[in-house]
C-alpha positions, 0 to 999 in steps of 0.5 A, a space after each residue: 409179608 411175614 414178620 419176625 421170620 424169613 421165607 427161607 425159615 418157613 420153607 425149611 420147615 415144609 410149611 406153606 408160606 401163603 398159609 403162615 402169612 394168613 395165620 400171622 395176620 389173623 392172630 395179630 388181629 384176633 388177639 386184639 379183637 377176640 370178640 370178632 372170633 365168635 360167629 353170631 348165630 341167627 338161628 339153628 338149622 332144623 327140619 321145620 325151617 328147611 335148614 335140615 332135610 329129612 333122612 330120605 331127602 329125595 322123593 325119587 331115589 334110584 336103585 343104584 348102589 353106592 359107587 365111586 367113594 373112598 373111605 377117609 378116616 382121621 385117626 391121628 388123635 391120641 387117646 388121652 380123653 379115652 384113657 382118662 381113668 388111667 391117668 393117675 396110674 400113668 403118673 404113678 408109673 412115670 414116677 416109678 412110685 410102687 406104693 402109688 402104683 399099688 393103690 391104682 391097681 387096687 382102685 382099678 380092680 374095684 372099678 371092674 377094670 378087668 372088663 375094660 377094653 385094654 391093650 395086652 400089657 395093661 390087660 395083663 397088669 389089671 388081671 393080676 390078683 396082686 400088683 406086681 413090682 414094676 420095673 422101669 422097663 415094665 413101666 415104659 411098656 405100660 405108659 406106651 400103651 396108655 399113650 397109643 393112638 385110639 386107632 390102635 386100641 381095642 373097641 371092646 375087651 379082646 375085640 378088634 382095634 378101632 382100625 380093624 373095626 373100621 376096615 371090617 365096616 368098609 368091607 360091608 359098604 358098597 362102593 368103597 374104591 379105597 381106604 385112607 387112614 390119617 395116622 400120626 407122624 411116623 405111625 404109618 408102620 404100626 397102622 399098617 401092621 393092623 391092616 395090610 397095605 392092600 386087601 388080599 383080593 387086591 381090589 380095595 387099596 389102603 393108604 396111610 397118610 400122615 398128619 405131618 409138618 405140611 399140616 402144621 403151623 407156627 406158634 406165635 407170641 400174643 403180640 403176633 411175632 413168632 415164638 422161638 425156642 431157646 435155641 432161636 428156632 421157629 416152633 411148629 404145632 399141628 394146625 387142627 384137623 381142618 388142615 386135612 383138606 390139604 390131603 384131598 389132592 393127593 387122594 384125587 391123584 391116587 384114586 382118580 376114579 373116586 368122586 367123594 370121600 366118606 368121612 367118619 371118626 375112628 371111634 364111631 363104631 357102627 357095626 354092620 347090621 342090616 339097618 346100619 347098612 341100609 341107612 348108610 347106603 341111602 345116605 351115600 346113594 342120595 349124595 351120589 345122585 345129587 352130585 351126578 346132577 350137579 356135575 351135569 349142571 356144571 358141564 352144561 354151564 361150561 358149554 353155555 347151555 343154560 336151558 339144559 342146566 336150568 331144567 336139571 336144576 329145576 328137576 333136582 329142586 323139585 325132587 328134594 324134600 323140604 328144601 329151604 323156603 324162599 322168603 316172601 320178598 326174595 329177589 329170586 322171584 323177580 328172575 325169569 328162566 333160565 336164571 331163576 331155577 339155577 339160582 333157586 337151587 343154589 339158595 334153597 337147595 345148597 344153602 348159598 347165602 342170598 347176600 353172597 349170591 347177590 355179591 357174586 352177581 354184582 361182581 360178575 355177570 350171572 353166567 360167570 357167577 353161576 359157574 363159580 358157585 356150581 363149581 364149588 364142591 358138594 358136601 353132605 353132612 349128616 345130622 343126628 337128632 339131639 337126645 336132649 342132652 347132647 351139646 356139640 357142633 351144630 348146623 346153624 344160620 350165622 352172620 359173618 363179616 363176609 355175609 350170612 352163612 350156613 355152617 356146622 359150627 363148633 362150640 369155640 365159635 359160639 359166644 356164651 350168650 349164643 350157647 345158652 340161647 341156642 346150643 344148650 336148648 334142645 328145642 333149638 339145637 334139635 340136631 348135631 354133627 356126628 361126623 358122618 360126611 360124604 364130601 366131593 373130592 375137589 378138582 380145584 386143589 385150592 378149593 379150600 384155600 384159607 382165603 375162601 374160609 374165614 372160620 378159625 380158632 385162636 388156640 392158646 397154650 404155654 411153652 416153657 412158661 411163656 404164653 403162645 397162640 396159634 391158628 387152628 381150623 376144624 374140618 367140619 367148619 371148612 367143608 361144612 360152610 356155604 361160603 366155601 361149598 355147596 352143602 346139604 344137612 340131612 338127618 341121619 338116625 342115631 343108629 349111625 352114631 356109636 362113639 367110644 369116648 371113654 373106656 366104659 363105652 367099649 364094655 359092650 360090643 357093637 355088631 
């Protein structure tokens, strides 16, 4: 039941009443028990313990090209972190303080900002020998450029925008049936100006989806009641990029022949040299091969052909390099065919927690439990080796109130003790999630229903001086946890990870 608001109010904002009910309940409980929001880490996933599998994770890889993928690029973020060196200039422009603008102009020239990858008017401003006198209109133009989404900024000086670079990379990768770019609200038109709505040969459609109201939530007060504006209205806020899973059914409808999304961040600029293309192709083809077998297993299970399903499962597990080892005392050893191969592939190959598997067996017969678990989407999340200085989202074995789980855990979900013990120790956090993902497009539109995914973040802000909280979810925790999906965590090389997090990262071109 909604508290402090009506169903009509929520629907008027184009929000999902079911989701808002879950958000409100979780917030009410989370504010009272903040420690429950941490996910206790049991261990990190590593090559040595089978949590992470090698880059070539199948012994036998066929020579087929990748096919049936669509590129999916979250590109709705602003560039505030990227443009941090320009924030003092932005403040001076906002104040229309000529003296401060001149100080910033001089400072930026001393920092060699003439070589930074800046949009047109900022580039012209920095290149002038003497700081020009700034009119209100000029200040407005420069501020608008500083506030652009990163997708519309140049990758490097006088180079293509990040959006254009992604499109060029997709042209070089086999098997991309379409491209989907997630733009900020009301930004589809500027995005389309950079990329025509369809390629000139009309073979690869491009779509611009927006991170609109349907991907939002409500702000709440810390007591769990909805925050209202001075006018008494409910207040909406983006609910995190985990909500992008709500766009997956639309992608399935628009591109019915596609089986998987190829997800990368807009600012991960790889280029297209032969090594990059070969390693990308290997990643996609292996996902495609595993998915092909998984689909055959599903089909056999739904025909009640257990023997065929079991043989397919056994063959796939034998073809996998370094799957998770079976514990010496595992209940799996007591099973006979056809059950044992089917359960072993789920547990050893796809990280299905043994506790979850046993719970499914208790609640259902083996046959129904296997059908439900194999019907979950298959998601392959590449993991980059840690240089020794990287700290970020990491694949871990964790424990939740719903049982054990393997998950690409984000930093806000790790306690201070676990961060120090695991995530800040490169001998334990040997890899991290760079956002290089092949994710099956689910047939079931509620495959990622919030009730199936207990991982969320309590965001805390202020509105007009009043504390507010809201519910956020992270895409790679939603699709990268073994309670919700069948997951693989293969290693990928750092050649596939070239993020531009600041302006200085774009000084040297990547080709």
